[in-house]
C-alpha positions in Angstrom: 3.8 -22.6 16.7 7.0 -22.7 14.6 5.4 -24.8 11.9 2.5 -22.3 11.6 5.0 -19.5 11.3 6.9 -21.3 8.6 3.7 -22.0 6.7 2.7 -18.4 6.9 6.2 -17.3 5.7 6.0 -19.8 2.8 2.5 -18.5 1.8 3.7 -14.9 2.0 6.7 -15.7 -0.2 4.5 -17.3 -2.8 2.1 -14.4 -2.9 5.0 -11.8 -3.0 6.5 -13.7 -6.0 3.1 -13.7 -7.7 2.8 -9.9 -7.2 6.3 -9.4 -8.6 5.3 -11.5 -11.6 2.2 -9.4 -12.4 2.9 -6.2 -14.2 0.5 -3.3 -14.0 -0.4 -1.0 -16.9 -1.4 2.6 -16.1 -5.1 1.9 -16.3 -4.9 -1.1 -13.9 -2.7 0.8 -11.5 -5.2 3.7 -11.5 -8.1 1.4 -10.8 -6.1 -0.4 -8.0 -5.4 2.9 -6.2 -9.0 4.2 -6.9 -10.3 1.0 -5.2 -8.1 1.6 -2.2 -8.7 5.4 -2.0 -12.0 6.2 -3.6 -13.4 9.6 -4.0 -16.3 10.0 -1.6 -19.6 11.2 -3.1 -20.5 14.7 -2.0 -17.0 15.4 -0.7 -14.0 17.4 -1.9 -12.0 15.1 -4.2 -8.7 16.9 -3.4 -7.5 14.7 -0.5 -8.1 11.3 -2.2 -6.7 12.6 -5.4 -3.5 13.8 -3.7 -3.2 10.4 -1.9 -3.5 8.6 -5.2 -0.9 10.9 -6.8 1.4 10.2 -3.9 0.9 6.4 -4.4 1.6 6.6 -8.1 4.8 8.6 -7.3 5.9 5.9 -4.8 5.0 3.2 -7.3 7.5 4.7 -9.7 10.2 6.0 -7.3 9.6 4.4 -3.9 12.2 2.6 -1.9 13.0 -0.6 -3.7 10.5 0.0 -6.5 13.3 0.9 -8.9 14.8 -2.6 -8.9 14.5 -4.0 -12.5 12.9 -7.2 -11.1 10.2 -5.2 -9.3 9.6 -2.1 -11.3 6.1 -1.7 -12.7 4.7 -4.8 -10.8 1.8 -5.4 -8.5 4.5 -5.7 -5.8 5.5 -2.1 -6.5 1.9 -1.0 -6.0 1.6 -2.8 -2.7 5.0 -1.5 -1.6 3.9 2.0 -2.5 0.9 1.7 -0.1 3.1 0.4 2.7 5.7 3.2 2.2 2.9 5.8 2.2 1.3 4.5 5.3 4.6 4.0 7.2 6.5 7.1 6.1 4.4 9.8 4.3 0.8 9.7 5.3 -0.3 12.9 6.9 -1.3 12.5 10.6 -2.9 14.6 13.3 -1.0 14.7 16.5 -2.4 16.1 19.7 -0.6 17.3 22.8 2.7 15.6 23.5 2.3 12.9 20.8 4.7 13.3 17.9 3.6 12.9 14.3 5.9 9.9 14.0 4.2 8.2 16.9 0.7 8.9 15.6 1.8 7.5 12.2 3.2 4.4 13.8 0.0 3.8 15.8 -2.1 4.2 12.7 0.1 1.9 10.7 0.0 -0.8 13.3 -3.5 -0.5 14.7 -5.6 2.1 13.0 -6.6 3.3 9.6 -3.1 2.9 8.1 -3.2 -0.8 9.0 -6.6 -1.2 7.4 -5.4 0.5 4.2 -2.3 -1.9 4.0 -4.6 -4.9 4.6 -7.0 -3.8 1.9 -4.0 -3.2 -0.4 -2.9 -6.8 0.1 -6.4 -8.2 -0.3 -7.1 -6.3 -3.4 -3.7 -7.3 -4.9 -4.6 -11.0 -4.2 -7.9 -10.5 -6.0 -6.0 -9.2 -9.0 -4.1 -12.4 -9.3 -7.4 -14.1 -10.1 
């Protein structure tokens, strides 16, 4: 079990270093976020557009994304998605559940977890 964990950790480290080494220009960043948060046909584009704007803001100013070694990289884009899902994504809470608890549940088991997973997979596909 420990060997498998170490192999996973090594693979994660290699992928993270590759993400840091890949810079994203504005067009590529916009396409990345559009892939993750597309505008549905026949629907109000306001919500997906606001989400993409939040992701761009986090790409530029999110926690850790201002480090010179990370700034402007694919890692910053993936990190922006994680920060959005974990800290900023709007949630609906019902009854006694707090907004923070709903966000946590979504980030771990729901649509937030799915968005983070797609962000990682899409980033891997950009590495070629």
